[in-house]
C-alpha positions as CSV (number, residue, x, y, z in Angstrom):
1,M,24.2,-3.8,-17.0
2,S,20.8,-2.3,-17.1
3,D,19.0,1.0,-17.3
4,N,17.6,1.3,-13.7
5,D,14.8,3.8,-13.2
6,N,13.7,4.4,-9.6
7,R,12.4,2.2,-6.9
8,G,11.9,2.7,-3.4
9,D,10.7,1.2,0.5
10,K,10.6,1.0,6.2
11,P,12.1,1.8,9.3
12,Q,10.0,2.9,12.0
13,G,11.5,3.2,15.4
14,P,10.4,0.8,18.1
15,D,7.3,1.8,20.1
16,N,8.1,2.8,23.7
17,G,5.0,1.1,24.8
18,G,4.1,-1.6,27.3
19,N,2.5,-1.8,30.7
20,G,5.2,0.2,32.4
21,G,7.3,-2.0,34.5
22,G,6.0,-1.0,37.9
23,G,7.5,1.2,40.7
24,S,9.3,0.5,43.9
25,N,6.9,-2.1,45.3
26,P,7.6,-4.9,42.8
27,W,11.3,-4.4,43.2
28,M,11.1,-4.4,46.9
29,K,9.0,-7.5,46.9
30,S,11.5,-9.4,44.7
31,L,14.3,-8.2,46.9
32,L,12.7,-9.5,50.0
33,I,12.0,-12.9,48.4
34,W,15.6,-13.4,47.4
35,V,16.8,-12.2,50.9
36,G,14.5,-14.8,52.5
37,I,15.9,-17.5,50.2
38,L,19.5,-16.7,51.1
39,L,18.6,-16.5,54.8
40,A,17.0,-19.9,54.7
41,L,20.1,-21.4,53.0
42,A,22.3,-19.8,55.7
43,I,20.2,-21.2,58.5
44,F,20.2,-24.7,56.9
45,V,24.0,-24.7,56.6
46,T,24.4,-23.4,60.2
47,M,22.1,-26.1,61.7
48,F,24.3,-28.9,60.2
49,D,27.5,-27.2,61.0
50,G,26.6,-25.7,64.4
51,R,27.7,-28.6,66.6
52,A,31.2,-28.3,65.4
53,A,31.5,-24.9,67.1
54,T,30.1,-25.9,70.5
55,T,33.4,-27.3,71.8
56,G,36.6,-25.4,71.9
57,G,40.2,-26.1,72.5
58,N,43.1,-27.6,70.5
59,T,42.6,-31.1,69.1
60,I,45.4,-33.5,70.2
61,A,46.1,-37.1,69.3
62,Y,44.8,-39.8,71.6
63,S,48.3,-41.0,72.4
64,A,49.3,-37.5,73.4
65,F,46.3,-37.4,75.7
66,L,47.4,-40.7,77.4
67,D,50.9,-39.2,77.8
68,K,49.5,-36.2,79.6
69,V,47.4,-38.4,81.8
70,D,50.5,-40.4,82.7
71,E,52.4,-37.1,83.4
72,G,49.5,-36.0,85.7
73,T,48.9,-32.8,83.9
74,V,45.3,-33.5,83.1
75,K,42.9,-31.8,85.6
76,D,39.5,-32.9,84.4
77,V,37.9,-34.6,81.4
78,N,34.4,-34.8,79.9
79,I,33.8,-38.0,78.0
80,S,31.1,-38.4,75.3
81,R,30.6,-41.0,72.6
82,D,32.6,-39.2,69.9
83,M,34.7,-36.6,71.9
84,I,37.0,-36.3,74.9
85,S,37.4,-32.7,76.1
86,G,39.0,-31.4,79.2
87,T,41.4,-29.0,81.0
88,L,45.1,-29.3,81.8
89,S,46.7,-28.2,85.0
90,S,47.8,-25.0,83.2
91,G,44.2,-24.2,82.4
92,E,44.6,-25.0,78.7
93,K,41.6,-26.5,77.0
94,F,42.0,-29.6,74.8
95,K,40.0,-32.2,73.0
96,A,40.7,-35.6,71.5
97,Y,38.8,-38.2,69.5
98,P,38.4,-41.5,71.6
99,I,39.1,-45.0,70.6
100,P,37.7,-48.1,72.4
101,D,40.0,-48.4,75.5
102,S,38.8,-50.3,78.7
103,T,41.8,-49.1,80.7
104,L,41.2,-45.4,80.3
105,V,38.8,-44.9,83.2
106,P,40.9,-46.8,85.8
107,K,44.0,-44.9,84.7
108,L,42.1,-41.5,85.1
109,R,41.0,-42.6,88.6
110,D,44.5,-43.5,89.6
111,K,45.8,-40.1,88.5
112,G,43.0,-38.3,90.4
113,V,41.4,-36.7,87.2
114,A,37.9,-35.5,87.7
115,I,35.7,-37.4,85.3
116,S,32.3,-36.3,83.9
117,A,30.1,-37.6,81.1
118,K,27.8,-35.7,78.6
119,P,24.5,-37.4,77.8
120,E,23.7,-38.1,74.2
121,E,21.2,-35.6,72.8
122,G,19.6,-36.6,69.5
123,P,17.7,-34.1,67.4
124,S,14.1,-33.6,68.2
125,M,11.3,-34.8,65.9
126,L,10.5,-31.3,64.8
127,M,14.1,-30.5,63.8
128,L,14.4,-33.8,62.1
129,L,11.4,-33.0,59.9
130,L,12.8,-29.6,59.3
131,Y,16.1,-31.0,58.2
132,Q,14.4,-33.3,55.7
133,S,11.8,-31.0,54.3
134,L,13.8,-27.7,54.0
135,P,15.4,-28.6,50.6
136,F,12.1,-29.5,49.1
137,L,10.4,-26.4,50.4
138,L,13.2,-24.2,49.1
139,F,13.0,-25.8,45.6
140,L,9.2,-25.4,45.6
141,G,9.3,-21.8,46.6
142,I,11.8,-20.9,43.8
143,A,9.7,-22.7,41.2
144,F,6.6,-21.0,42.3
145,F,8.3,-17.6,42.2
146,V,9.6,-18.2,38.7
147,L,6.3,-19.4,37.3
148,K,4.5,-16.5,38.8
149,Q,6.9,-14.0,37.2
150,M,6.5,-15.7,33.8
151,Q,2.8,-15.6,34.0
152,K,2.8,-11.9,35.0
153,N,5.2,-10.9,32.3
154,S,3.8,-12.8,29.3
155,G,0.2,-13.4,30.1
156,S,0.7,-16.9,28.7
157,G,0.5,-18.9,31.9
158,A,-1.7,-21.9,32.4
159,M,-4.6,-19.6,33.4
160,G,-3.7,-16.8,31.0
161,F,-3.6,-18.6,27.7
162,G,-6.6,-16.8,26.3
163,K,-5.7,-13.4,27.7
164,S,-5.2,-10.5,25.3
165,R,-1.7,-9.4,24.6
166,A,-2.7,-5.8,23.9
167,K,-0.4,-3.4,25.7
168,M,-1.3,0.1,26.9
169,L,1.1,2.5,25.3
170,T,2.8,4.9,27.6
171,Q,4.6,8.1,26.5
172,K,7.1,8.7,29.2
173,E,9.9,8.7,26.6
174,G,9.9,9.2,22.9
175,K,6.5,10.8,22.6
176,V,5.4,11.3,19.0
177,T,2.9,14.0,18.0
178,F,1.4,15.1,14.7
179,A,4.2,17.6,14.5
180,D,6.5,14.7,13.8
181,V,4.4,13.5,10.9
182,A,5.1,15.1,7.6
183,G,4.4,14.6,3.9
184,I,1.0,12.9,4.4
185,D,-1.2,15.9,5.3
186,E,-4.6,14.5,4.1
187,A,-4.2,11.3,6.1
188,R,-3.1,13.3,9.2
189,E,-6.1,15.6,8.9
190,E,-8.5,12.6,8.9
191,L,-7.0,11.3,12.1
192,E,-6.7,14.7,13.7
193,E,-10.5,14.9,13.6
194,I,-10.8,11.6,15.5
195,V,-8.5,13.0,18.2
196,E,-10.5,16.2,18.3
197,F,-13.7,14.1,18.7
198,L,-12.2,12.3,21.7
199,K,-11.2,15.6,23.3
200,D,-14.5,17.4,22.7
201,P,-17.3,15.1,21.6
202,T,-20.0,17.7,22.3
203,K,-18.8,19.8,19.4
204,F,-19.8,17.1,16.9
205,A,-22.8,15.8,18.9
206,R,-24.6,19.1,18.7
207,L,-25.2,18.4,15.0
208,G,-26.0,14.7,15.5
209,G,-22.6,13.4,14.7
210,K,-21.4,10.1,16.2
211,I,-17.9,9.1,17.0
212,P,-16.4,6.9,14.3
213,K,-16.0,3.3,15.3
214,G,-12.9,2.5,13.3
215,A,-10.3,3.8,10.8
216,L,-8.3,1.7,8.5
217,L,-4.9,3.0,7.4
218,V,-4.0,1.7,4.0
219,G,-0.6,2.3,2.3
220,S,2.6,0.8,1.0
221,P,5.3,-0.4,3.5
222,G,7.2,2.5,5.0
223,T,4.7,5.3,4.3
224,G,4.1,6.0,8.0
225,K,1.0,4.1,9.1
226,T,2.5,3.0,12.4
227,L,4.0,6.5,12.9
228,L,0.5,8.0,12.5
229,A,-0.9,5.6,15.1
230,R,1.9,6.6,17.5
231,A,1.1,10.3,16.9
232,I,-2.6,9.6,17.7
233,A,-1.5,8.0,21.0
234,G,0.6,11.1,21.7
235,E,-2.1,13.6,20.9
236,A,-5.3,11.9,22.1
237,G,-4.8,12.0,25.8
238,V,-6.8,8.8,26.3
239,P,-5.7,5.2,26.9
240,F,-4.1,3.7,23.8
241,F,-3.8,-0.1,23.4
242,T,-1.6,-1.6,20.7
243,I,-1.5,-5.1,19.4
244,S,-0.4,-7.0,16.2
245,G,-2.8,-9.0,14.1
246,S,-0.6,-12.0,14.5
247,D,-0.9,-11.9,18.3
248,F,-4.5,-13.2,18.0
249,V,-3.8,-16.3,16.0
250,E,-2.6,-19.5,17.7
251,M,-2.6,-23.2,16.6
252,F,-5.4,-23.9,19.1
253,V,-8.9,-23.2,17.8
254,G,-10.7,-20.6,20.0
255,V,-7.7,-19.0,21.6
256,G,-7.8,-16.0,19.1
257,A,-11.5,-15.4,19.7
258,S,-10.9,-15.5,23.5
259,R,-8.1,-12.9,23.1
260,V,-10.4,-10.6,21.1
261,R,-13.0,-10.8,23.8
262,D,-10.5,-10.1,26.5
263,M,-9.0,-7.2,24.6
264,F,-12.5,-5.5,24.3
265,E,-13.1,-6.2,28.0
266,Q,-9.9,-4.3,28.8
267,A,-10.9,-1.5,26.5
268,K,-14.4,-1.1,28.0
269,K,-12.8,-0.5,31.4
270,S,-10.7,2.3,30.0
271,A,-13.3,3.8,27.6
272,P,-13.0,6.2,25.9
273,C,-9.9,4.7,24.4
274,I,-8.2,3.8,21.2
275,V,-7.1,0.2,20.1
276,F,-4.5,0.0,17.3
277,I,-4.2,-3.3,15.4
278,D,-1.1,-3.4,13.3
279,E,-1.0,-5.7,10.2
280,I,-4.7,-6.6,10.5
281,D,-4.5,-8.7,7.3
282,A,-3.0,-11.5,9.5
283,V,-6.4,-12.1,10.9
284,G,-8.8,-10.3,8.6
285,R,-8.4,-12.2,5.4
286,H,-11.4,-13.3,3.3
287,R,-13.3,-16.1,5.0
288,G,-13.7,-19.3,3.0
289,A,-10.6,-18.6,0.8
290,G,-8.6,-21.6,2.1
291,L,-9.1,-25.3,2.4
292,G,-11.3,-27.1,4.8
293,N,-14.8,-26.2,6.1
294,G,-13.8,-22.7,7.2
295,N,-14.1,-23.5,10.9
296,D,-10.5,-22.8,11.6
297,E,-8.8,-20.6,14.1
298,R,-8.3,-17.5,12.0
299,E,-11.9,-17.4,10.8
300,Q,-13.2,-17.8,14.3
301,T,-11.0,-14.9,15.4
302,L,-12.3,-12.7,12.6
303,N,-15.9,-13.6,13.4
304,Q,-15.4,-12.6,17.0
305,L,-13.7,-9.3,15.9
306,L,-16.6,-8.5,13.6
307,V,-19.1,-9.1,16.5
308,E,-17.2,-7.0,19.0
309,M,-16.8,-4.1,16.6
310,D,-20.5,-3.9,15.6
311,G,-22.8,-6.5,17.0
312,F,-25.8,-6.6,19.3
313,E,-23.8,-5.2,22.2
314,A,-22.5,-1.7,21.4
315,N,-18.9,-0.9,22.5
316,E,-19.3,2.9,22.8
317,G,-16.2,4.9,23.3
318,I,-13.8,2.3,21.7
319,I,-12.2,3.4,18.5
320,I,-10.4,0.7,16.4
321,I,-7.5,1.9,14.2
322,A,-5.9,-0.7,12.0
323,A,-3.1,-0.7,9.5
324,T,-2.4,-2.9,6.5
325,N,-0.7,-2.8,3.1
326,R,-2.9,-5.5,1.7
327,P,-6.5,-4.1,1.7
328,D,-7.4,-6.4,-1.3
329,V,-7.3,-9.5,0.9
330,L,-9.5,-8.2,3.7
331,D,-13.0,-9.6,4.3
332,P,-15.7,-7.3,3.0
333,A,-17.6,-7.5,6.3
334,L,-14.6,-6.0,8.0
335,L,-14.6,-3.0,5.7
336,R,-18.2,-1.9,5.8
337,P,-19.3,1.3,7.6
338,G,-20.1,0.6,11.2
339,R,-16.8,-1.2,11.6
340,F,-14.2,0.7,9.7
341,D,-16.1,3.9,8.9
342,R,-13.0,5.5,7.4
343,Q,-10.4,4.1,5.1
344,V,-7.5,6.5,5.2
345,V,-5.0,6.1,2.3
346,V,-1.4,6.8,3.4
347,P,0.3,7.4,0.0
348,R,3.9,7.8,-0.9
349,P,4.8,11.5,-0.5
350,D,5.1,13.9,-3.4
351,I,8.1,16.2,-3.8
352,E,6.8,18.7,-1.2
353,G,6.0,15.9,1.2
354,R,9.5,14.5,0.8
355,I,11.0,17.9,1.5
356,K,9.1,18.1,4.8
357,I,10.0,14.5,5.7
358,L,13.7,15.2,5.0
359,E,13.6,18.3,7.2
360,V,12.1,16.3,10.1
361,H,14.9,13.7,9.9
362,M,17.6,16.3,9.2
363,K,17.0,18.1,12.5
364,K,19.0,15.4,14.2
365,V,22.0,15.6,11.8
366,P,24.6,18.4,11.7
367,L,24.4,19.7,8.1
368,A,26.9,21.5,5.9
369,P,25.7,24.7,4.3
370,D,25.5,23.1,0.8
371,V,22.8,20.6,1.7
372,D,19.5,21.4,-0.1
373,A,16.5,19.3,0.9
374,R,14.7,20.2,-2.3
375,V,17.5,18.8,-4.5
376,I,17.5,15.6,-2.5
377,A,13.7,15.3,-2.7
378,R,13.7,15.8,-6.5
379,G,16.2,13.0,-6.9
380,T,14.2,10.5,-4.8
381,P,10.9,10.0,-6.5
382,G,8.9,7.1,-5.2
383,F,10.7,7.1,-1.9
384,S,8.6,6.5,1.2
385,G,9.1,8.1,4.6
386,A,11.1,5.1,5.8
387,D,13.3,5.3,2.7
388,L,14.0,8.9,3.3
389,A,14.8,8.2,7.0
390,N,17.2,5.5,5.8
391,L,18.8,7.9,3.3
392,V,19.5,10.5,6.0
393,N,20.9,7.8,8.3
394,E,23.2,6.4,5.5
395,A,24.5,9.9,4.8
396,A,25.3,10.4,8.4
397,L,27.1,7.1,8.6
398,T,29.0,7.9,5.4
399,G,30.1,11.2,6.9
400,A,31.2,9.5,10.1
401,R,33.3,7.0,8.2
402,K,35.1,9.8,6.5
403,G,35.7,11.6,9.9
404,K,33.6,14.6,9.0
405,R,31.9,16.8,11.6
406,L,29.2,18.0,9.2
407,V,27.2,16.0,6.7
408,A,27.5,17.6,3.2
409,M,25.7,17.2,0.0
410,A,28.4,14.8,-1.3
411,E,27.5,12.3,1.5
412,F,23.8,12.6,0.6
413,E,24.5,11.9,-3.1
414,E,26.7,8.9,-2.1
415,A,24.0,7.6,0.2
416,K,21.3,8.1,-2.5
417,D,23.4,6.1,-5.0
418,K,23.9,3.3,-2.4
419,V,20.2,3.1,-1.6
420,M,19.0,3.3,-5.2
421,M,21.7,1.3,-7.0
422,G,23.4,-0.7,-4.3
423,A,26.9,-0.4,-2.8
424,E,29.9,0.0,-5.0
425,R,31.8,-3.3,-5.7
426,R,35.2,-1.8,-6.3
427,S,36.8,-5.0,-5.1
428,M,35.4,-6.8,-8.2
429,V,38.1,-7.2,-10.8
430,M,36.9,-6.8,-14.4
431,T,39.0,-7.5,-17.5
432,D,39.6,-4.7,-20.0
433,D,37.3,-6.3,-22.5
434,E,34.5,-6.6,-19.9
435,K,35.0,-3.0,-18.9
436,R,35.0,-1.8,-22.5
437,M,31.7,-3.7,-23.2
438,T,30.1,-2.3,-20.1
439,A,31.1,1.2,-21.1
440,Y,29.6,0.8,-24.6
441,H,26.4,-0.8,-23.2
442,E,25.8,2.0,-20.7
443,A,26.8,4.6,-23.4
444,G,24.1,3.1,-25.7
445,H,21.5,3.6,-23.0
446,A,22.7,7.2,-22.4
447,V,22.8,8.3,-26.1
448,V,19.3,6.9,-26.9
449,A,17.9,8.5,-23.7
450,M,19.4,11.9,-24.8
451,H,17.7,11.7,-28.1
452,E,14.3,10.5,-26.8
453,H,12.5,13.7,-25.8
454,A,9.8,11.8,-23.7
455,S,12.5,10.0,-21.7
456,D,13.3,11.1,-18.2
457,P,16.6,13.1,-17.8
458,I,19.7,11.2,-17.1
459,H,20.9,11.6,-13.5
460,K,24.1,9.6,-13.6
461,A,25.9,6.9,-15.7
462,T,28.5,4.6,-14.2
463,I,30.5,1.5,-15.1
464,I,31.3,0.8,-11.4
465,P,29.6,-2.4,-10.4
466,R,26.8,-1.8,-7.9
467,G,24.6,-4.5,-6.5
468,R,24.0,-7.1,-9.1
469,A,24.7,-4.8,-12.1
470,L,28.1,-4.3,-13.8
471,G,27.0,-0.7,-14.8
472,M,24.0,1.5,-14.7
473,V,22.3,4.5,-16.2
474,M,20.0,6.2,-13.7
475,R,17.2,8.4,-15.0
476,L,15.2,10.6,-12.7
477,P,12.0,12.5,-13.5
478,E,12.0,16.3,-13.2
479,R,8.7,16.1,-11.2
480,D,6.3,13.6,-9.8
481,S,4.1,11.9,-12.4
482,Y,0.9,10.2,-11.7
483,S,0.2,8.7,-15.1
484,Y,2.2,6.9,-17.7
485,H,1.9,8.2,-21.3
486,R,2.3,6.2,-24.5
487,D,5.2,8.3,-25.8
488,K,7.1,7.8,-22.6
489,M,6.5,4.1,-22.8
490,Y,7.9,3.9,-26.3
491,A,10.9,6.1,-25.2
492,N,11.6,3.7,-22.3
493,L,11.5,0.7,-24.7
494,A,14.0,2.3,-27.0
495,V,16.3,3.3,-24.1
496,S,16.2,-0.2,-22.6
497,M,17.2,-1.7,-26.0
498,G,20.1,0.8,-26.4
499,G,22.6,-1.2,-24.5
500,R,21.9,-4.4,-26.5
501,V,22.2,-2.6,-29.8
502,A,25.4,-0.9,-28.8
503,E,27.0,-4.2,-28.0
504,E,26.1,-5.7,-31.3
505,V,27.2,-2.6,-33.3
506,I,30.6,-2.3,-31.7
507,F,31.6,-5.9,-31.0
508,G,29.5,-7.9,-33.5
509,Y,26.7,-10.4,-33.4
510,D,28.6,-13.2,-31.8
511,K,29.9,-11.0,-29.0
512,V,26.6,-9.9,-27.6
513,S,26.6,-10.6,-23.9
514,S,23.9,-11.6,-21.4
515,G,24.2,-8.2,-19.8
516,A,20.9,-7.1,-21.4
517,S,18.8,-9.7,-19.5
518,G,17.4,-7.1,-17.2
519,D,16.6,-4.7,-20.0
520,I,14.8,-7.5,-21.9
521,Q,12.8,-8.4,-18.9
522,Y,11.8,-4.8,-18.3
523,A,10.9,-4.2,-22.0
524,T,8.8,-7.4,-22.2
525,G,6.9,-6.6,-19.0
526,L,6.2,-3.1,-20.2
527,A,5.0,-4.2,-23.6
528,R,2.8,-6.9,-22.0
529,D,1.1,-4.3,-19.8
530,M,0.6,-2.0,-22.8
531,V,-1.2,-4.8,-24.7
532,T,-3.1,-6.7,-21.9
533,R,-3.8,-4.0,-19.3
534,W,-3.7,-0.5,-20.9
535,G,-5.3,-1.2,-24.3
536,M,-2.5,0.3,-26.3
537,S,-2.5,-2.2,-29.1
538,D,-4.8,-1.4,-32.1
539,K,-5.0,-5.1,-33.0
540,V,-5.9,-6.4,-29.6
541,G,-8.1,-3.4,-28.7
542,P,-8.9,-1.6,-25.5
543,L,-9.6,-4.8,-23.5
544,E,-8.1,-6.0,-20.3
545,Y,-6.4,-9.4,-20.5
546,G,-4.1,-9.1,-17.5
547,E,-4.0,-11.5,-14.6
548,P,-6.5,-10.9,-11.8
549,E,-4.9,-9.3,-8.8
550,G,-6.9,-11.2,-6.2
551,E,-5.9,-14.2,-4.2
552,S,-4.9,-17.3,-6.0
553,F,-5.7,-20.8,-4.9
554,L,-2.7,-22.3,-3.0
555,G,-0.6,-19.5,-4.4
556,Y,-1.0,-20.8,-8.0
557,S,-2.4,-18.7,-10.8
558,S,-2.7,-19.8,-14.4
559,S,-0.4,-18.2,-17.0
560,R,-3.5,-17.4,-19.1
561,P,-6.9,-16.2,-18.0
562,S,-9.7,-18.7,-18.6
563,R,-11.6,-16.2,-20.8
564,M,-8.7,-16.0,-23.3
565,S,-8.8,-18.1,-26.5
566,N,-5.7,-19.6,-28.1
567,A,-6.0,-17.2,-31.0
568,T,-6.2,-14.2,-28.7
569,A,-3.2,-15.4,-26.8
570,Q,-1.2,-15.8,-30.0
571,L,-2.2,-12.3,-31.1
572,I,-1.1,-10.8,-27.7
573,D,2.3,-12.6,-28.0
574,D,2.7,-11.2,-31.6
575,E,1.9,-7.7,-30.4
576,I,4.3,-7.8,-27.5
577,K,7.0,-9.0,-29.8
578,R,6.2,-6.2,-32.4
579,I,6.3,-3.5,-29.7
580,V,9.6,-4.7,-28.2
581,E,11.3,-5.0,-31.6
582,G,10.0,-1.6,-32.4
583,G,12.0,-0.3,-29.5
584,L,15.0,-2.2,-30.7
585,D,14.7,-0.7,-34.2
586,R,14.3,2.8,-32.7
587,A,17.5,2.3,-30.7
588,K,19.3,1.1,-33.8
589,Q,18.2,4.2,-35.7
590,V,19.4,6.6,-33.0
591,L,22.8,5.0,-32.6
592,S,23.3,4.7,-36.4
593,E,22.8,8.4,-36.7
594,H,24.9,9.3,-33.6
595,I,27.6,6.6,-33.4
596,D,30.3,9.3,-32.9
597,Q,28.5,10.3,-29.7
598,L,28.4,6.6,-28.6
599,H,32.2,6.5,-28.9
600,T,32.7,9.8,-27.0
601,V,30.5,8.8,-24.1
602,A,32.0,5.3,-23.9
603,G,35.5,6.8,-23.9
604,A,34.6,9.2,-21.1
605,L,33.1,6.3,-19.1
606,L,36.3,4.3,-19.5
607,E,38.3,7.2,-18.3
608,Y,36.2,8.5,-15.4
609,E,33.9,5.5,-14.6
610,T,31.1,7.8,-13.6
611,L,29.5,10.7,-15.5
612,T,26.7,13.0,-14.4
613,G,23.7,13.9,-16.6
614,D,25.0,17.4,-17.2
615,E,28.4,16.0,-18.3
616,I,26.8,13.6,-20.7
617,K,24.8,16.5,-22.2
618,K,28.0,18.5,-22.7
619,L,29.7,15.6,-24.3
620,I,26.9,15.0,-26.8
621,A,26.7,18.8,-27.5
622,G,30.5,18.8,-28.1
623,E,31.1,21.2,-25.2
624,D,33.8,21.1,-22.6
625,M,32.7,19.2,-19.5
626,D,35.2,20.9,-17.1
627,R,37.6,18.0,-17.1
628,P,39.7,16.5,-19.8
629,V,37.7,14.4,-22.3
630,P,39.4,11.4,-23.8
631,G,38.8,10.6,-27.3
632,A,37.3,7.3,-28.3
633,K,40.6,5.5,-27.8
634,V,39.3,2.1,-27.8
635,S,41.0,-0.6,-29.8
636,S,39.3,-2.9,-32.3
637,V,36.1,-0.8,-32.7
638,P,34.7,1.0,-35.7
639,K,35.7,4.7,-36.1
640,A,33.3,7.5,-35.5
641,G,30.8,7.9,-38.3
642,T,30.6,4.2,-39.2
643,S,27.1,3.1,-39.9
644,I,25.4,0.1,-38.3
645,P,25.5,-3.1,-40.3
646,K,22.3,-4.0,-42.0
647,T,22.4,-7.7,-40.9
648,R,22.1,-8.5,-37.3
649,R,20.5,-11.9,-37.4
650,P,21.5,-14.9,-39.5
651,N,17.9,-15.6,-40.6
652,G,17.2,-12.3,-42.4
653,P,17.8,-8.6,-42.9
654,F,17.4,-6.1,-40.2
655,G,15.1,-4.0,-42.4
656,S,14.5,-0.3,-42.5
657,P,14.0,1.5,-39.2
658,T,10.3,1.4,-38.1
659,P,8.8,4.2,-36.1
660,L,8.4,2.9,-32.5
661,G,4.9,1.6,-31.9
662,A,3.8,1.8,-35.5
């Protein structure tokens, strides 16, 4: 049960890149190889089974053959070691398998049967060698073919272990251009200039300008860095190689450096060209930050990359574009001019940018007339381009589940709630007491927020469990804000404490639940930042005591900076406690003055489960909210107008309300 503000973050579509899988020749070659293998198998089987078909006629028993000889119906016979064949007087062919019988030849002579013999013909030496070697040759050919295909496809064969895995991006399908990039106009303009330089270098060379060697795209996950790189590939009209930073690093020292060298060798053959390295922080981290003597695989790979980008040998016509969301961990030598001449920040879009991004993604979705991109953009502050793409997709899926032909505003609202607050958990069974406590908790947040002028407006309040929360009050800013003011911080502290105070007021000190854990965590973190980072405590002063944001050794950072004394740490803890309790006192003051509004909002939440911000405003103003408003029909709670008890802790009085932050 917490007062959730906004949050937000990727999905980029898969690149349609690669080396293009070849035309008809590779397919024809593979087909001929398999036809040859099958033909060899057929010949092999035929050679062993061929002798069975050389003799014809019906096979009869040896005793039947002797009876026919006695009857005189046998005309002639041909005797071999393992077969007797011949012709009857009627012209019918026959054959029989012989047994040792010394009386057969005299009997045939007595009956006047023409006797002939077939010499034994053993296989020649060449055929014998062929019989014995054909299975081995067949197995060897199949193994060679499979290994060759693996080496061709992955480049990781025995002779290709150090080859670059960079792929030349083709745009036969799914071509992306700058027209598909919206909401990050400044970053797009920076990169459009690089594309224009590649198309017409003389325009800049007339004034002595040189082509930039590299551009580093910096931004949060999902802001569109990879999409920008794909747009450059679609617009540049020059070869475009793409590779991930993790493709350089292997467990064997020297392999990554070899792959860097090979990548630049490929790029030189195709210059002018662009090489895009995604997630460059995988290989470009600070040197010497880890254990050992620094002579490890990652650092050797980085050293080779530094030399190739700007060393003694100039790589003219090769532009490196890299992307990362961790610029703070990159080695300074990688960021200097001459390597990455430009650092292009790709920020989260503002409201106008979000409108443009939504319009790009909405082109693929059939929309109802009531869909307004501006309203959706206003309700999604902090969303990245990937978040907005996911929002449109969720709305389309929601409409499809409902069997609709058009995606309406209701589907976008439902999708927004799902993305921001989590899916509804309607299958979760809550008791009446739990539901009542949740309603008063969220009503406490809502009433305090309505009476704090610096607070963001309430968008929605619900007691339907979503995600890990049993209920939620969502507040959304009216416009994008780029700074955080003191009065708003105090207002947020009071709003976060409103739920805890409402529980204690209505249900008593012993019935306060653990539902305020998220609120307490948020308030403590905000107060700590106010004291240690933003200098908003008069006693501590405008000094920075926050944790350094650089890398920590082995992932461990001390809970207290080394320059902080014990006395200062105690003072900081006291100030954090004072500021948080000031928010608690402010919430108590508001709810004490407006406890009737707390009952009204809680009763409406119990009745309808979800209220919009406008409906809460009407309830507090005593207006009709266009649907029946239940009274505060909740058993075992104080009636409207009751004041808050003065004692809330066993160890002392609550005291008079203190202005928040005083």
